[in-house]
N, C-alpha and C positions, 0 to 999 in steps of 0.2 A: 321270299322276295320282299314281303312286307317288312320283315325284320331288317333286311339290307337297306331298304329305303329309309327306315327310321334312323339307323346308324349313320347313313349318309347325310341325312338332314342335321343330325346332332353334330356331325363332324364339320359341316359347313357353318353352322352357327358358332362353333368354337373358333373357327378360323376368322369369322367375320367380327367377332367381339374380342378386342385386345384384352389381354390379362390385366387386371387391376392390381398394381403392386402397392403393398402397404407402405405408407410414408414412414421413414425411420423416426423412431421416438426421440424427441428432443432430450438432451441430457438435463438432469435436475440442476436446480440452482441451490447451492448449499450455503449461501451467504445468510447471515443473521441480521446484520445492520452495522452501519459505520461506527456507532457508539461503542460497539464491541470489538472493533479493530484497533489494535494498539501499535504505535511506533515503538520499536524496541530500542532502548537507550542504555548503553553500557558506559558507566563512569567509574573512576577509581573509588574504592570503598571509602577512602578518607574524604572524598568530595561529594559523597552521596547526598547528605543532608543539605549541603549548600546548593546543589543542583535542584533538588525537589523544592526547596524554599524559593529559589529564584524563578523557576518556571511557573510555580503556582502563583507567585506574586504578579507575574506578567500577565497570565491568562485567566486567573481566578479558578473557581471550582473547588473541588474537594480532593482528598487523598484517602487511600485505604490505610489500614494499620500496617506499619512497617514490620517486617519479620525477616528471619534468616532461614533459608530453605535449601534443599538440594532439588534443583529444577532440571537437572540433566540425568540421563540414565547411568552415567558413571560418576564416581565419587567427586563431589564438589560442594562448595558452600557459597551462597551469595545473599547479600541484602536484597530485598525485593519489595517494591511498592508500586501501586497504581496511582497515577495522577489523572483525575477525571476533570477536564476543563470543558467549557462550552465550545472550544475550538478544536478539541481532539483529545484522545486518550493515549497515555504513555504507560508502558511497562518499563520500570527502571530497575536496572541490575547493577549491583556493586559487588563484584566477586571478591571473596576473601581468600580464595584459592586460585590457582591457574585455571583458565577457562578451557574446558575440553572442546575439541572440534566436534561438530561444525559451528558451535555456538559463538556468538559475538559478531557474526557477519550477516545474520538475517536482519532485514530492515523492518519487518512488520510481523505481527501475529494476527491472523484472521480467524475469528470464531466461525465454526461450521456446524451444521445440524447433524451431520453424520461423518465422522472422521474417515472411516474406512472407505466409504463410497466417494467422499470428496477426493481422497488421495488417488483412488483408482481413476477418477475422472480427470484429475490433474495430469496423471501419467499419460492418459489417453491423448491429452492435448499438448504433450511435449515436455512436461516437467519431469525432473529426475529427483528421486529421494536421495538426500544427502545422509539421512539416517532413517531407519525404519521407525514406525510409531512406537511410543513408549509412554508409560504412566508418569504423571507428575502428582504433586500433592492434591490437586483439585480436578484432575481430568486426564486427558491424553493429548499428546503432541506429536508432530512430525515436522521436519525441516525439508523443504523442497527447493530445487533450483530450476528457474525458467531459462529459456534461451537468452544468451547475453550475460549469463552469470548473475541473474537477479534472484537472491535468496529470500525466502519467506517461510514463516512458520504457520502451519495450520493447527488449530487446537479445538478441543471439545471439552466442555465442562460437565462434570458429574451432576452438579446442581445448576439448573438454568439460572443465569444471572439476569438482573433487571436494572439496566442503566437508563438514565434520562437521555432522550434524543439530543443530538448536538445542535447548538445554535448555528454553527457553520461547520461544514465537513472539510477536513484538511485534505491536501492532495499528497499522494505518494509520488515523490519526484524521482524519476528514473532517467539517468543519463546513459545513452548508448551511442554507438557509431552506426552508420548505415549497414554494416555487415550483419548486425543482429536485430535491428529495430523492427523490421517487418515480421521476422520470425517470432519475436517476443510478442508483438501486438496481436498476431494471429493466435498464438497459444493462449495469451491471457484473455482476450475477448471471447474466445471459444469456451474456455473454462468458466469464466466469471459471468457469462451472458452480458458482456460489456458492450456499451454503445459508444462509438467514436463521435464525440460532439464537436470536435474541431480538428482539422489537420492542415496546418499552414506549413508548406514546404519552403517558404521563402521568408521566414521570420528574421528580423534583424539580430545579428550576433551580439549586439550590445547587451542583450538581455543576459548573456552568460560571459561577459567580459571579452567579447571578440568583435570589436568594432571593425566594420569593413567586410565582415563575413556574414553569411546567412546560415541559419539553422532550421531544423524542422521541429515543430511543436505539435504533439498529438495529445489531445485531451480525451480522456476516457472516463465514463461513469458506469458504475455497476452497483450491485447490492453490497459490495465491499467498500464503496465510497468512490472518491475521485482519484485520478491518476494523471500525471503530466509526464509524458515521455519526451525528453529533450534529445534530439538527434544532432550530433555535431561531429567534427573530425577528431574529437577527444583531446584537442590541444587547449585545455581549459586552464585559465589562471586560477590561482587560489582565491577564494575557497569554493568556487563552483565545482559541482560534482560531489562535494562533501555534505551538501544539504539534502537530507533524506526526506524531509517533509516540508510542506508549505502550509502556513496557517493563515486563514482568511479572517481579518478583523474589520470592525466598522470604522476605526480611527487609527490609522497607522502611526501617526506622530505620537498620539497618547500612549499607544502600546509600546513604542520604542522608548519613551520616557520611563515607563514602568520597568521595562527590561533593564535599562541603564541603572536606575535606582536600586534594582535588585541584584546588581553585580554582573550583568551581561555586557558583552563587548560588541559594538557594531562593527562588522567586518566590511560590509558594503552598505554605504549610506542610501537612503531612500532615493529611488529613481523611477522614471516612467518605463513601463513595459508595454507589451502588446495589448493587454487587457487589465492592467493593474499598475499600482504604485507599490514598489516592493523594496525590501532591504534584507540583508542577511546578518544574523547575529550569532554569537557564540556564548553559550551559557556556562557557568562554572561547571567544571568536570569535562568540558570539551565538546558538548553537544552543539552542533551547528544546525540552524534552521532558517528557512526563508519565511518572512512574514509579509503579508500583502493586504492591500486594500483594493477591492474591485473598482474598476474604472467608473462604473455608474455611481458608486458610493462617493468616489472622489469628486465627481462632477457635482453631486448634490451638496457637498461640503463647501463649495466655492461661494 
């Protein structure tokens, strides 16, 4: 009888106290830092030097030693060089052979602390591998695609690099339609531990050459740097949508003058936007970039 009462009391206590469920562990953040994240620029091999010289003259900084490598898992050969500027880092490729798929369509390369774990986490958050991971001359790489067809490279270095922090972090400019925007943002912020810093659903379309229309502008920040997701009907006039990165500078006019002197062409002249004064330029070799001066900087210069 005593044993029955003891068991009954224990049973009542169990019923009275709700089970404590362990909180799911947060996924790790595999980002290393924006200075290690590169915009991938593919230019014709015969215009490689002209591009590197022009971009470097515009933004300053240094370059790595130029070399020729096989950077794909299948036979190929490309000129390759890093441009390390205070406003962002570029990986420049000038293929001397045809470019094997899926290379040439990835917009960025993001350094991660653990490639296999980062890939597994990216897949968990909706990314698809376009190619499985493979070794390159200095580490390992993979190319993934996020909802909306946004292609990125994730990479890991055998020897840990050490780059100077950026003076200003560039933005990865991603153009999507409403069909894919929310899915992409959910996937990317989940993987990157990204924070939405602004979401304007009624921004003026003038910013992308669509006067009289409205667009959505979603600003995201993470350990991988900045991102601006521009959501529109996709009916964009040239050259909007071709600008993969936006570079923040302290003096837009001075930077545009340097770009022009270095052989770049201004495709969209400086104009006011929601939070900036910006222009779009094309460098030798065809690389198109947005360059902007933040609104607060602009106000101070008056």
